[in-house]
N, C-alpha and C positions, 0 to 999 in steps of 0.2 A: 080623687085622693082616697086611699084606703083608711078606714076608721082606725083610730088608735086603740090598742089593746092594753088594758091596765096590767100592772105588775101582778096584782092579786089574781086576775084571770089566768095569767101565765102560770103562776104557782099552782092554782087549782087544776089546770089542765095537765101540768107535769105530774101532779099527784095522782090524777086519774089514770094516766098512762102507766105509772109505776104500779098502781093497784091492779091494773089489767095484766101487766107483765108478771106480777107475783102469781096471779091465778093461772095464767097460761103456762108459765115455767113450771109451776107445781103440778100441773095436770099432764103436760106433755114432755117435760124435761127440757133442759137448756138447748140441747142440740137439735131436737126435733121441732121445737117451737120456732115460728117465723115471725117477722115483723108484720106480715099480713094477718096472722092469728091475733097478734096484739092489737093491731089497729081495729080489727073487727070487734074484739072484746071491749076496747075502750070507746068504740063508736066514733073513731076519728080517722082521717085519711093517713096514709103512710107518710105523706109529705109533712103532716102536722107532727108526727113522731120525730121526724128528722130535725125539726126545729129545736127539739129538746135533747134528743139522743141520736148520736151518729151510728150506734150499733147496739146489739144485745149486750155486749160487754159494758158499754156505757150505762145501760140500764142497771146492771149489777152494781156498778160503781155508785149510781144514784141511790139504790136501795141500801148500799153499805153506809152511805152518809146518813140515811134515816136511822139505821141501826145504831150508828155512832151517837146520834142525838139521844136515843133512848138510854144507851150505856152512860152517857155524860150525866144525864139526870139522876140515874141510880148512884153513880160514884160521887156526885156533888153532895148528895144527901149523906152517903156513907162517910165521906171524908170530914164532915162537920160534927160527927158523933163524938162525944168526949172519950168514950171507950172504943178504941179501934177494933176490938174483937166484935163489938156490936155492929160496926160498919161492915166487917167481914160477913157476919150473919145476914145483914141486910142485902148484900150483893147476891148471896146464894139464894135467899128467899125471893128476890126480885126475879131471878132466872126462873124459879119454879112458878111464880105467879103469872109469868107471861103465857104459860100453857092454858090460862083461863080466857085468854082473849078470843073474840069471836073469829078472827082470821087465823087462829093458831095452826089449824091443820095445813092450810096453804103455806104458812110461813115455815113450818118444820120441813115440809116436803121440799120447798124451795131451798131451804138450808142444806138439805142432803144433796140436792143436785149441784149446788154451788160448791160444796166440799169436794165433790167428785171432780168438778170442773177445775178446781185448783191444781189437781195433779197433772193436768195436760194443757191448761190454757194460761200462758204467762200474764195476760192482761187481768184475768180474774185473780190469779195468784197474787198479783201486786196489790190489788185493792183489798183483798181479804187478809193479806199478811199485815197490812198497815192497820186494819181494824183489830186483828188478833193481838198484835204487838202492843197496841195502846191499852187494850183490856188487861193483858198480862202485866204490863208495867204498873198500872194503877192498883190492880189486885195484889200484886207482889208487895207494893209499898204499904198497903193496908195490913197485910199479914205480918210484915216485918215490924210495923208500928205496934201491932198487937203483941208480938213477941217482946218488944222493948218495954211494954207496959206490964208485962207479966201475964198477959191473957193466954199465952201459949207457953207450955212448959218446955224445958230443954230436951226432953226425950223425943220430941218431934221435930224433924227438920222443916225448914220453910218450904222446900220443894215438895216434900211429902204432903204437907197440909194443902198446898195449892193444888197439887194433883188430885188429891182425894176430894176436896170440896168442889173442884171443877167437874169431876166425874159425877159427883152427887147431883149437882144441878143439871148437868147435861143428860144424865141417865134418866132423870124424872122427865125431862123434856122429851126425850126419845120414846119413853114408855107410853106417854100420852099421845105423841104424834104418829108413831109407827105401829104400835101394837094395840092401840085403843084401850090401853089400861086406864083405869079411872081411880087412882089412889086419892085418898082424902087429903085435900090441901092442908087442913088444920093439922092432921097427923104428920104430914111431911114437914111442916114448919116446926112442930114439936121435936121431931127427930133431928132437925138441924140444930135447934137450941140444945138438945141433949149432947150432941156431938161437940158443939162449940164449948159447952160448959166443961166437958171432959178434957178438952185440950189443956186447960190450965193445971190439970192434975198430973200431967206427964213430966 
């Protein structure tokens, strides 16, 4: 009789495979990377990978679930703040702070490969669309609440605020991950605060 495998062991092994997939995808690209590459990096058999993931697309879906968990934690904090505009700032700063993580380089390179894959791969497009739509829904709700509370003046449209703040966080992310820029985190957060404060004056 085969020994029983605990649920905790299965979760850990799944996490190890996703960590390996992140590294391999970020180094070789989604198309070039193979399951053999990932099994070698994770030090598991290809059969073990198939227990958890039926394809590379399924791995991207698994990674998307992890990213969703991170987003959920950020928004849960932001949505409990008395001033919605502070919640908006919290979300943008959280995006910037992610660039300080040890695995950031791999994550941003993986993100770029995934974004490219969205254009040509329906399975990846489906998982990423769901992730992006949920983020946009919650961020839009925060911005609208901030407007209702007077934290955003009438001179600025909701769409413009969302677009600019999203670009601000994303631009910082890319500058760190792609061009190896090293802007000061404290300065970046001060700039976010200054912009947020100015929104109420419009």
